[in-house]
Backbone as JSON Lines, residues from 0, in Angstrom:
{"i":0,"aa":"X","n":[48.3,22.11,39.19],"ca":[47.34,22.67,40.15],"c":[47.2,21.77,41.37]}
{"i":1,"aa":"X","n":[47.09,20.44,41.08],"ca":[46.94,19.49,42.19],"c":[48.21,19.47,43.06]}
{"i":2,"aa":"X","n":[49.36,19.64,42.39],"ca":[50.63,19.66,43.11],"c":[50.7,20.84,44.08]}
{"i":3,"aa":"X","n":[50.3,22.02,43.64],"ca":[50.31,23.21,44.51],"c":[49.35,23.03,45.68]}
{"i":4,"aa":"X","n":[48.17,22.46,45.39],"ca":[47.18,22.27,46.45],"c":[47.7,21.28,47.5]}
{"i":5,"aa":"X","n":[48.37,20.21,47.05],"ca":[48.91,19.22,48.0],"c":[50.02,19.82,48.86]}
{"i":6,"aa":"X","n":[50.86,20.64,48.24],"ca":[51.95,21.28,49.01],"c":[51.38,22.23,50.05]}
{"i":7,"aa":"X","n":[50.37,23.02,49.67],"ca":[49.75,23.95,50.62],"c":[49.1,23.2,51.77]}
{"i":8,"aa":"X","n":[48.4,22.09,51.46],"ca":[47.76,21.29,52.51],"c":[48.81,20.68,53.45]}
{"i":9,"aa":"X","n":[49.92,20.22,52.89],"ca":[50.97,19.65,53.73],"c":[51.58,20.7,54.65]}
{"i":10,"aa":"X","n":[51.78,21.91,54.16],"ca":[52.33,23.0,54.99],"c":[51.35,23.35,56.11]}
{"i":11,"aa":"X","n":[50.06,23.47,55.77],"ca":[49.05,23.77,56.79],"c":[49.03,22.67,57.84]}
{"i":12,"aa":"X","n":[49.12,21.41,57.39],"ca":[49.12,20.29,58.33],"c":[50.3,20.32,59.28]}
{"i":13,"aa":"X","n":[51.49,20.65,58.77],"ca":[52.65,20.69,59.66],"c":[52.56,21.85,60.64]}
{"i":14,"aa":"X","n":[51.98,22.98,60.21],"ca":[51.78,24.11,61.14],"c":[50.8,23.72,62.24]}
{"i":15,"aa":"X","n":[49.7,23.05,61.86],"ca":[48.73,22.61,62.86],"c":[49.36,21.62,63.84]}
{"i":16,"aa":"X","n":[50.2,20.72,63.31],"ca":[50.85,19.75,64.18],"c":[51.79,20.44,65.16]}
{"i":17,"aa":"X","n":[52.51,21.46,64.69],"ca":[53.41,22.21,65.58],"c":[52.62,22.9,66.69]}
{"i":18,"aa":"X","n":[51.46,23.46,66.35],"ca":[50.6,24.09,67.36],"c":[50.13,23.05,68.38]}
{"i":19,"aa":"X","n":[49.8,21.87,67.88],"ca":[49.38,20.81,68.8],"c":[50.5,20.4,69.75]}
{"i":20,"aa":"X","n":[51.72,20.31,69.25],"ca":[52.85,19.97,70.11],"c":[53.07,21.06,71.16]}
{"i":21,"aa":"X","n":[52.91,22.32,70.76],"ca":[53.06,23.43,71.7],"c":[52.02,23.35,72.81]}
{"i":22,"aa":"X","n":[50.77,23.06,72.43],"ca":[49.72,22.92,73.44],"c":[50.01,21.76,74.38]}
{"i":23,"aa":"X","n":[50.56,20.67,73.84],"ca":[50.91,19.53,74.69],"c":[52.0,19.91,75.69]}
{"i":24,"aa":"X","n":[52.98,20.69,75.25],"ca":[54.03,21.14,76.17],"c":[53.46,22.03,77.26]}
{"i":25,"aa":"X","n":[52.51,22.9,76.89],"ca":[51.86,23.75,77.89],"c":[51.17,22.87,78.93]}
{"i":26,"aa":"X","n":[50.52,21.79,78.47],"ca":[49.85,20.88,79.41],"c":[50.85,20.22,80.36]}
{"i":27,"aa":"X","n":[52.06,19.96,79.89],"ca":[53.05,19.29,80.73],"c":[53.52,20.18,81.88]}
{"i":28,"aa":"X","n":[53.38,21.5,81.74],"ca":[53.83,22.39,82.81],"c":[52.94,22.32,84.03]}
{"i":29,"aa":"X","n":[51.65,21.95,83.84],"ca":[50.72,21.92,84.96],"c":[50.97,20.68,85.82]}
{"i":30,"aa":"X","n":[50.91,20.88,87.12],"ca":[50.96,19.73,88.04],"c":[49.59,19.06,88.04]}
{"i":31,"aa":"X","n":[49.53,17.76,88.39],"ca":[48.22,17.09,88.41],"c":[47.21,17.73,89.36]}
{"i":32,"aa":"X","n":[47.7,18.35,90.46],"ca":[46.76,18.99,91.39],"c":[46.14,20.25,90.77]}
{"i":33,"aa":"X","n":[46.85,20.84,89.8],"ca":[46.3,22.02,89.13],"c":[45.2,21.66,88.14]}
{"i":34,"aa":"X","n":[45.1,20.38,87.79],"ca":[44.1,19.98,86.81],"c":[42.68,20.26,87.3]}
{"i":35,"aa":"X","n":[42.48,20.23,88.62],"ca":[41.14,20.5,89.13],"c":[40.77,21.95,88.9]}
{"i":36,"aa":"X","n":[41.76,22.83,89.06],"ca":[41.51,24.25,88.85],"c":[41.35,24.56,87.36]}
{"i":37,"aa":"X","n":[42.21,23.92,86.56],"ca":[42.21,24.19,85.12],"c":[41.47,23.1,84.35]}
{"i":38,"aa":"X","n":[40.5,22.46,84.98],"ca":[39.93,21.25,84.37],"c":[39.3,21.53,83.0]}
{"i":39,"aa":"X","n":[38.5,22.59,82.93],"ca":[37.86,22.89,81.65],"c":[38.89,23.31,80.61]}
{"i":40,"aa":"X","n":[39.88,24.08,81.06],"ca":[40.95,24.52,80.17],"c":[41.74,23.31,79.66]}
{"i":41,"aa":"X","n":[42.05,22.4,80.59],"ca":[42.81,21.21,80.23],"c":[42.02,20.34,79.26]}
{"i":42,"aa":"X","n":[40.72,20.17,79.53],"ca":[39.91,19.32,78.67],"c":[39.8,19.92,77.27]}
{"i":43,"aa":"X","n":[39.66,21.24,77.21],"ca":[39.58,21.91,75.91],"c":[40.89,21.74,75.14]}
{"i":44,"aa":"X","n":[42.01,21.92,75.84],"ca":[43.3,21.76,75.16],"c":[43.51,20.32,74.74]}
{"i":45,"aa":"X","n":[43.07,19.38,75.59],"ca":[43.25,17.98,75.26],"c":[42.49,17.63,73.98]}
{"i":46,"aa":"X","n":[41.24,18.1,73.89],"ca":[40.47,17.81,72.68],"c":[41.03,18.55,71.47]}
{"i":47,"aa":"X","n":[41.55,19.75,71.69],"ca":[42.17,20.49,70.58],"c":[43.4,19.74,70.08]}
{"i":48,"aa":"X","n":[44.18,19.22,71.03],"ca":[45.38,18.48,70.64],"c":[45.02,17.22,69.86]}
{"i":49,"aa":"X","n":[43.98,16.5,70.32],"ca":[43.56,15.3,69.59],"c":[43.07,15.65,68.19]}
{"i":50,"aa":"X","n":[42.31,16.74,68.09],"ca":[41.8,17.17,66.78],"c":[42.96,17.53,65.86]}
{"i":51,"aa":"X","n":[43.96,18.23,66.4],"ca":[45.11,18.62,65.58],"c":[45.9,17.38,65.17]}
{"i":52,"aa":"X","n":[45.96,16.36,66.03],"ca":[46.63,15.13,65.63],"c":[45.89,14.45,64.49]}
{"i":53,"aa":"X","n":[44.55,14.48,64.52],"ca":[43.77,13.91,63.42],"c":[44.05,14.68,62.13]}
{"i":54,"aa":"X","n":[44.09,16.02,62.23],"ca":[44.39,16.83,61.05],"c":[45.79,16.51,60.54]}
{"i":55,"aa":"X","n":[46.74,16.33,61.46],"ca":[48.1,16.02,61.03],"c":[48.14,14.69,60.3]}
{"i":56,"aa":"X","n":[47.37,13.71,60.8],"ca":[47.32,12.41,60.12],"c":[46.77,12.57,58.69]}
{"i":57,"aa":"X","n":[45.69,13.35,58.57],"ca":[45.09,13.54,57.24],"c":[46.04,14.26,56.3]}
{"i":58,"aa":"X","n":[46.74,15.27,56.81],"ca":[47.66,16.01,55.94],"c":[48.91,15.19,55.63]}
{"i":59,"aa":"X","n":[49.29,14.28,56.53],"ca":[50.39,13.37,56.22],"c":[49.98,12.45,55.07]}
{"i":60,"aa":"X","n":[48.71,12.0,55.1],"ca":[48.21,11.2,53.97],"c":[48.26,12.01,52.69]}
{"i":61,"aa":"X","n":[47.93,13.29,52.76],"ca":[47.97,14.11,51.54],"c":[49.42,14.27,51.06]}
{"i":62,"aa":"X","n":[50.38,14.32,51.99],"ca":[51.79,14.41,51.6],"c":[52.23,13.12,50.9]}
{"i":63,"aa":"X","n":[51.78,11.97,51.43],"ca":[52.08,10.69,50.78],"c":[51.46,10.65,49.38]}
{"i":64,"aa":"X","n":[50.24,11.17,49.28],"ca":[49.56,11.24,47.97],"c":[50.37,12.1,47.0]}
{"i":65,"aa":"X","n":[50.88,13.22,47.49],"ca":[51.71,14.11,46.66],"c":[52.95,13.37,46.17]}
{"i":66,"aa":"X","n":[53.6,12.64,47.08],"ca":[54.83,11.93,46.73],"c":[54.56,10.84,45.69]}
{"i":67,"aa":"X","n":[53.46,10.09,45.88],"ca":[53.13,9.02,44.94],"c":[52.79,9.6,43.57]}
{"i":68,"aa":"X","n":[52.02,10.69,43.55],"ca":[51.68,11.3,42.26],"c":[52.93,11.85,41.57]}
{"i":69,"aa":"X","n":[53.87,12.38,42.35],"ca":[55.14,12.84,41.78],"c":[55.91,11.68,41.16]}
{"i":70,"aa":"X","n":[55.98,10.54,41.87],"ca":[56.69,9.38,41.33],"c":[56.02,8.87,40.06]}
{"i":71,"aa":"X","n":[54.68,8.86,40.04],"ca":[53.97,8.38,38.85],"c":[54.21,9.29,37.65]}
{"i":72,"aa":"X","n":[54.24,10.61,37.88],"ca":[54.49,11.51,36.75],"c":[55.92,11.37,36.26]}
{"i":73,"aa":"X","n":[56.87,11.14,37.16],"ca":[58.26,10.93,36.75],"c":[58.37,9.65,35.92]}
{"i":74,"aa":"X","n":[57.62,8.61,36.33],"ca":[57.66,7.35,35.62],"c":[57.07,7.51,34.21]}
{"i":75,"aa":"X","n":[55.97,8.29,34.1],"ca":[55.36,8.53,32.79],"c":[56.31,9.31,31.89]}
{"i":76,"aa":"X","n":[57.01,10.29,32.47],"ca":[57.93,11.1,31.66],"c":[59.11,10.28,31.18]}
{"i":77,"aa":"X","n":[59.61,9.39,32.04],"ca":[60.76,8.57,31.63],"c":[60.35,7.53,30.6]}
{"i":78,"aa":"X","n":[59.08,7.12,30.6],"ca":[58.61,6.14,29.62],"c":[58.46,6.75,28.23]}
{"i":79,"aa":"X","n":[58.26,8.06,28.19],"ca":[58.05,8.69,26.87],"c":[59.35,8.86,26.1]}
């Protein structure tokens, strides 16, 4: 059960990270002079991108947790 939950969390994290990268690319298309016009839009996207990076970090930790738990279960099985 824990294994399925970790896999689902890792998939959601990678999808969120991909969305964050897409938003970052959208930001790169704007010229700096356009930032005044799109200032609120840019600030919202910037904070969304930072939030998605935080989520990606947390889900990466969950992926590491999944890998370590997998190694520990393999070690227990080989010891038996």
